[in-house]
N, C-alpha and C positions, 0 to 999 in steps of 0.2 A: 504494500500500500504506500503510495507516494504522499508527500506532504499535503497537496491540494485535496486529494481524496479523503485523507485523514481529517482535514479541517472541515470538509462538508459533512462527513459522518459524525464528527464530534458536535457540530452545531445542531444537527438533527436530534442527536441523543440528548443534548442539553435542553432543547425545547420540550422533548418528551418528559424528561425528569422534572422540569419546571412545572409542566402541566399537572403531572401526577402528584408532585409535592404540594401544590396548591390545593388539590382535592383532599389530600390526606391530612395536611397540617392545618389548613385554614377553613376548609369546608366540611370537614369531618365525614368524608365519604371516599370511596375507592372505586376504581374501574378495573384495576389489575391486582393480583395477589402481591403480598409482601415479597415473595420470592422473585416474581417477575420484575418488581421494582429494583430489588437488589442486583439482579442480573444486568439491568440497564446501567446501574452505577458501576458494576464491574467492567462493562464494555468501555465506559468513559475512562476508568482507571487504566485499562490496557493501552488505550490510544495515547493517554498522557504519559505513560511510562515509555512508550516507543518514541513519542514526539514531545519531550518536556517543554519545548519552546511554545507549545500550544496551551500550556497551563495559564489560566487567567485568575485574577483575584475573586471573580464572581462564579467560578466553577463550582458545581455542587460538591466536588471533592475537597474544596477549600473553605466552604461556608456551612454553617448550621442552617438546615432548612426550616422554614416557618417564619411568620411575621406576627407582630402584635396587632390584634384586631382593634379597629377604631371604636368598637362598641364599648370597650372597657378602658379605664385609665392605664396609661403606660407605666411600667416599672423598669428602672434601669438596675440591672444586676451588678452588685459590687464585685461578686465573683462570677466569672463567666460560666454559664451552664453549657459545658462542652458536649459534643456528640462522642460516639465511640467508633474506633476502627473495626470494621467487620472482617471476619474470617469465615471461610466456607469449607475449609479442609483442615485436617490435623497437621499437615505440612506447614500451613500458615501459622498455626499455634506454636509449632517448633521454631519457626522463623522469629516469632515474637520473643520466645524464650532466649534465643541467641542474642537478640538485641539487648535484652535485659542483662544477660550474663556478661556482656561487654562492659557494663557499668558496675555490676556486683555479682560475684559468684555465689554469694550467700543469700540471694533473694528468695523469699517465700511468696506464695501466691494464695489469695483467697478466691474461691470459686463460688458464684451465686447463680441462682436461676434468674434469667432476664425477663422480668414481667413486661408484657406488652400493653402499655397504657399511655398516660399523658404525664410528661415530666413536670414537676411542680417544685417551687421553692416555698418553704414555710419559715416565717420569722417570729422569734419570741423575744420580748423585752421583759426582764425580771420574771421570766417563766410564763408570761401571758402571751397567747397567740395574737399577734397584731396585724400580720399581713401574709397573704398567700398569693403567689403569682405563677403564671405559666412560663415555660422556657422561652417562647417566642423564637427569636433568631439567636438566642444564647446570650445576647447583650441586653436586649429590651424585650420584656414580656408584658402580660396583661394582669391587672389587679383583679383577682377573682376571690377576694377574701370572704365575701358574704356567702358565696356558693360553697367554698371549701369548709366553712364553719358548719355546714349541714352534715359533713361526713363524721360519723360518730367516732371512728377510730383515730381521728386527729385530736391529740390532747389539746384542750383549750387552756389548761394551766399545768405547769410542770413543777413538781416538788424538787427542792434542792437544786434549782436551775442556775445557770450562769446569768450574768447581767444581760448578755446578748447571745442569741443562738440562731443560726440559719441552717436549715437542713434541706436536703433534696430528696424527693421521693417520687413514686410513680402511682398516680391515681388510676384505678382500674374498676371495671365492673365485673363482679364474680360471675362465673359461668351460669349458675342457677338463676341469678337475677336477670341476666341477658336473655336466657331462654324464655323466661316469663314475659319479659318486655316484648320480644318479637312475636310471641304467641298472641299477646294483646293487640299488637300492631296488625297482625294478620287478620284477627277477628274484626278489627275496625276498618279493614280495607286500606290501611296506610302503607306507605313504602317502608320496607323493613331495613333496619340497620344491618349492615353486612357482617360486622364483627364487633366484639366487646370494646375494642379500642375506639372505634368510631362512635359507639354509643356513649362511652365514658367522656370522650372529648366534647360531643354535642351536649351532654348533660352539664359539664363544668362550665360551658360557655352560655348557659341559659341566662336571659335577662332577669327571669324570675327565679329566685333561689328556692322557692317552694317546689318547683319542678325538679331542681337538682336534688332536693331532699327526698323526693319520691322515688328517685332512681337507685337509692341504696348503694352508693359508691363506697369504695374502700381504698386503702392506700398502704403501700410498703415504703418505708424510708430507708435509703441505702447509702446516704453520705452526709457528713457534716461539712457544710460549705464554709461557715465561719463560727467561731466560738470565742468568747472573751477569756481573759488570762487566768481565770480561776481554775480552769482545767487544762492540763497539759497532756496531749495525746500524741503518741508516736507511731501508731500503726492503724491500719484499716480495721482489723479484727477488734482492736481495743475500742475504736469508735462505734462499731456495731453493738458491742456489749454495753457501752455507755448509753446508746440510743434506746436499747431495751430497758435499761434501768429508768430512763426518763419516761417510759410508757409508750414509746412508738412501736408500731408493728414493723419489724425488719424482715428481711428475706427468711422464710421458714427453713431454708437450707443454705448454710454457708460454712465451709470448711477450709482449713489452711493446709497447704502442701509445700514440700520443699524440693520437689522435682517435677519435671514436665510430664513424665509418664503417668504419674498419679493424677495430675491435673486433667489429662486426656481421659483417663478412666472415669473421673468424676463428671466430666462433660457427658460422657456416654451414659452414666447412671442417671443424670438429670433428664437426658433425652428419653430414656426408657420409662421414666416416671411421669412424663409430661401430661399424659392423659389422665393421671390420677389427681393432679392438682385441682383445686377449686377455682383457679384463676388461669388465664391464658398466658403462656410464655412463648417467646419466639427464639430463645437461645439461652446460652450460658455466658456469664461475664467472668473474665479472668483479670484480677487486679494484683499488682505488686502490693504487698502488705506494708512494707516499711516506708514511712513518709520521707525519710532522708533520701532513699534511693529514688523515690518519685520526683523529688525536687531536682535531683541531678539529671534525670531523664527529660523533664519538662514536657512541653506540649507543642503541637503545631497550631495553625490558625483554627483548626476545627476540632481536633481530638487530642487527648493526652497520650503520650508515648508509652505510659506505664500500664495501660489497660487494653484489652481486646475483647470483642464480643463474637463468640462463635454462634453462627446462625444455622439452625437445623433446616435441612431441606424438607419441603412438604412431602408427606407420605401419601402416595397416590396408588390406587389399585384399579385394575381392569375388571370389568364384570359385564353381565348381559342385562340389557334393559328389557324386563319382562312385560311391563305394563305401564300405562300412564293414567292415573286416577285423576278425575276432575271433581273438586268439591266446591260448595257454594258458601261464601262467608256471610257475615251479618248484614253487610250492605249490598249483597247480591253479586259481589265480584267472584268470578270463577278462577280458581287456583289449580293448576295442574301439578301433580306430584309424580316423580319417577319412582317406580317399584323395580328393584333389581336384585339379582342373586346376592346373598349376604356376603359382605367383606368385612375384615377387621381393620379399623382405622383408629389411630390414637387410643388404642386400648379398649375399644367398644365394637360391638357388632352393628353394622349399618346396612340397611336395605331400602331406605327411602330418602329422597332429596327433592325439595321444592324446585319447580321449574319456572315459577313466577308468572309467565304469560306467554302468549303466542310468539311475540317478538323474540323472546329468549330461546324458544324451541326452534324458530326459524334460523336464528343466528348460529346455533350449534348444529343445525340440520339433523335433529333427533327423530328417531322413529323406533317403534317397538321392534325388538329383535336385534338392534344394533349392539355392538360391543363398545362400551363407554369407559372413560377414565373418570373415577370419582375421588374426592378427597374431602377432608373436613376444613372448611374455611376457618382459620384461627384455631384449628384443632377442636372445633365445636360443631359448627353447622355443616352437615353434609352438603356437597354441591357437585354437580356434573361439570367436569372440566372441558371435555371434548369427546367426539366420536373417534374411536380407534379404528373400527372397521364397520362399514355400512352393511346392513343385511339386505337392503334394497335401495332403489333410487328415490324412494318417497320420503316425505317429511310429515310427521304427525300433525294433524289439524284438530284443534279443540272443537268438538261438535257445537253447532249453533243452536242446540236444544238443551235446556237446563237438565242436568242429570238428576235433579231432585224432583222437579214438578213437570218437566216436559214443555215448559213455555219457551217461546223464541228468545234468543239471546241478542242483545244489542251492544255495540261498541260505543261507550258513552264518553270516555275521556282517555287521553294518552293511549296506553296499550291494554287497558282493562276491558274485558268482556263481562257483561253484567246481566243477571236475570232481574227483570223489573216487575215480576209477579209478586205482589205484596203478600200473597198467601203461600209462597214457596216454603215447604216444610223445613228445609235446612236453614233458610234465613230466619224463620220464626224461632227455631231452637237456639240459634246463635244470639238472637235478640233477647231471649229469656235469660241466657247465661250472662249477657252484658247487663241486663236490667238488675239482676241480683248481685252484681259484683260490688266490691268494697267501695269504689269511687261513686257508685250510683246508689241504689236503694239498700245496699249492704245487708242482704239477707243471709245471715250466718248459717252455714250448713247446706246451702243450696248450691252445691258444686256442679261441675259439668256432667258427671256421671249420673247424678240425681235428676238433673233436667232431662237427660236422654231417657231415663227410665219413665219419668212422668209423661214424656211425649209418646213413647212407645206404647204405654198403657192407655193413651188417649185421655189422660186425666187433665191435661192442659193443652190448649192449642195456641194461646197467646199469653202475654204477661198479665192480662186482666184476670185470667182463670186462676192465677196463683192465689188470689185473695178469697177464692171459694173452695180451696182445697181443705178437706176435712181430716181429722185424726184417723178416722177409719180407712181413708184412702192412703194416707201416709204410711200407716203400719204395714201395708201390703208391699212396700218397696223392699228390694233385696238388701239384707243386712240391717234393716230397721227393727228396733224393738220399742217398747213403750216409751222410754226416755227420749230416744232419738226422734221418734215421731212427734212427741210433745214439743221438743226443742225446735223442730222445724216449723210447726204451726205457730209457736210463740214468736219465732224470728220473723215470720211473714207478718204477723199482727203488729209487731214492733216497728216494722218498716213503714207502716202507714203514717207514722209521725215524722218521717224524713222531711226536711225542708224542701220547698218547691224547686230550688235550683238543682237538687239531687234528682228529682223526678224528671226534669227537663233533660238532664244528661242521660238518665236511664232510658229515655225514649230511643236513644241511639240515632238521632237525626244526623244525617250526613253533614260534615263540615262544622259540627257543633260539639266542641270539647267541653271540659269542666269549666274553664274560665268563661267561655262564651255562654254557657248555661247560666252562670251566675249573673252575667251582664243582662241577659234576657229577664231573669227573675227580678232583678233590681229595677228594670225599666217598666215591666208590665204588671208586676205584683201578684198576679194570679193567673190561673189557666184560662179562664174565660177571656181575659184581655189579650193573652198571647194568641189564642185561636183566632181572634178578630183582627190581629195586627196585620198591616200590609207591609210591603217591601220598603216603602218610603220611611215608615215609622221605625223600622228595625235598623236601617242603615244610618239613622240619626245617632245610634249608640256609638260612642267613641271606641274604635277598635273592631267594629263589625263591618265586613265587606259585603258586596253585592251577592257573591256566590253563597255565603252563609245565610243571608236574608232570604234568597230564593229557596234554599233548602228548607228553611223553617216554614215558609208560607205553603210550599208544595206538600210538605209532610202533613199538615193539619187539614188539607183538602181531601185526603184519602178516606174513603168510606170505612176501610178496615180500622183506621186509626180512631175514627169517631166511635166505632163500636167498642174498642178497647178503653177509650176514655170514659165512656158511659159505665163500663164495668168497674173501673177504678173509682169513679165518683160514688157510685152506689155502694161500693165496699167501704167507703169512708177514708180513702187515701187522701192525705193532705194536698191541697192544690193552691194554698196561699203561701206567699213568701214572708217568712218571719225575719225581718231585717235586723242586723246587729248595728245598724246605723243609729247613732245617738244624737248627733247634731250636725249643723252645717257651719260650725264656727270656724273650721279650717278650709272652707270652700274657696277654691281658686288658688290655694297655696300648695307648693311642692316642697317636700321635705326629703333630706338625705340623712339617714341615721348612720353614725360611724363611731367606732370605739366601744368601750365597755361601759354601759350605763349603771348607775348605782343599784337600781331595783328592777328595771325592765330588761327583758331580752330584746334583741333587735326585732324579732317577729312580733312580740307584744307591742312594742312601740309603733311599728308600722301598722298593726291592726287598729290601734287607737287613732292613728292618723287617718286611715280610710274610714273608720267608723264615724269620725267627726267631719267627714266631707273633704278631707285633704287627699293629696296624692303622694305616695311613697315612691321615691326613685332610688336607683342603685348608684347613680353617678352624679357628680356635681357639674353643673353648667350655669350659664347666664340665666337660665329659666328657673333655677333653684331659688326658692323663697327663704328657706332656713336650713341650716345644717345643725342637726341635733347631735351633739358630740359628748362622748364620755371619755374615760381614760384611754390612753394609747390610741388616739384617734387617727394618727398617721397622715397619709398623703391627701385624703379627702379634706381634712381640716386645713392643710397647707393650701390646697387649691381654693377653698372657700375664702381664706384670708387674702389670697392673690386677687380674686375676683370681687372682693368687697362684699361677700354674702354674709348676712347676719348669722352668727354662731350662738346657739342657745344651749343651756343645760337641761337636764331632765326636769329639774324643779321648775324652770321657766316654762318648759313645754306643758307640764301638768297644770300650771296656772292658766295657760292659754285655753285648755279644754275643760277647766273646772266648771 
């Protein structure tokens, strides 16, 4: 390859990497696997090694990918949050060892599992958590303190702490939480997160910290970035032990080795166990233990020379596509699922994988009988990678007849095929499951299997029938005895008292989530008013768009919905909104809460703001009316002072709403 060809190929590769880096780091989504991205980076490295004159400062091999999002305040990292040099073979691990041996023949290594999440900095002043920020480009990140404060495993106060401490960790979504989330997304007909890393990143970057809290994120802390002089630490293992004493979750598996052969064995051991972890890993990290040796080795612009990340290749297996099942979701969306001969992947037996839609099937050119390659995306979600060998020239087409009710299927938006029959049995069952869920009417004990039993026995056909279910009927359900039957009937009775916003969300109206349901309840106050509402009156609500308004109006026009509503009303289900709003004394005013208040939590303070007609915001701007500041207020207080925005104490705030 000559210089000109190398330059052209390098430019194309850089554009590809920039595109996929933006998706991954800034938009929390992916179009290619981590392994495919890593291979693009390897191609760039090979060209730059052959033609070092083509290396530029902005090359992805020289810079940390990602930028600080303008949605959040920027944070400049005093200690750069570096990336890691990747290795894809044990020869590269041995090469790393040789480089270390040139500096010290006595070096020891700590090997840890590499959690695949979102890198974060946590700062503590006098033991109190004061600020949390994303890595960004390694130098400038985003202030996401409020969202990180919702993660239960992040200590909010540390005993026997130094005056100042900054640690680095990886925020992640546990596999079990991720599976529950995508199951709910699938039922709601929403686009699924592709892997836990994207789900975690999207959750941390939410404007509303309540959404972050609902996602049940977790964190592992793996490094001390800065620590004041009270503590003297000389090695990495010593720092991990100290972090454990402070109450941080650290890598559940970290061991120290004095030779590279044992390091490689440990990498293999972690790889063998990866399917058993409750979190997703994408490799193992090898770090020089001694800080003196680290200082001698130093860093490049992008990564430290004293550490390397071994990346595991994706485990892929060939199998035969035996069938494609098509199911109907709560909103009528048809979802095809591949059924194939069982294969072992990441420690589990796999025989099904979601195919998403017809476009996905067309892209992969899939048909029943084909030999296909499957893997687990992020070691969790089974996915079809490609066709290895075609059985015929044909491509499977999703039938344009609903598999549940036989109605005609229509293509309504993007790639979705949808059954629009309101009496479709599968849709009705999914609707009942959603209606009873925790965020809706919260009918304890009415899980998916119970709903299917009730539907099969024809005891219920819609959500209205739930409120006419009797003890005598409940006791006939499989596994039910006296107590469980009584508990179910009591839970259904108790759900009648749910506030009106919960009922709106429980209806499962397309494009209407929990927040939108609350906005509708606050605006229209009761079910009669909402049924009569037109599109114009709905879009007057701040934050409500035309699509959502049309969905609401169209929903209440349906005859089947009117029948259900009549059942609910006759059964005594609450249809009035009980507002927590106490006054309009803060109307027109926007508050930002920052720091630790004497008696109120941040959530409590923000609820008082909204209950009294005000607006609670997460960031300070020229539109901010007041900053409610407590101890260790940080950068938001600084910005308020710079902009000349009034800063008030908790006492002054309580006087305002007295």
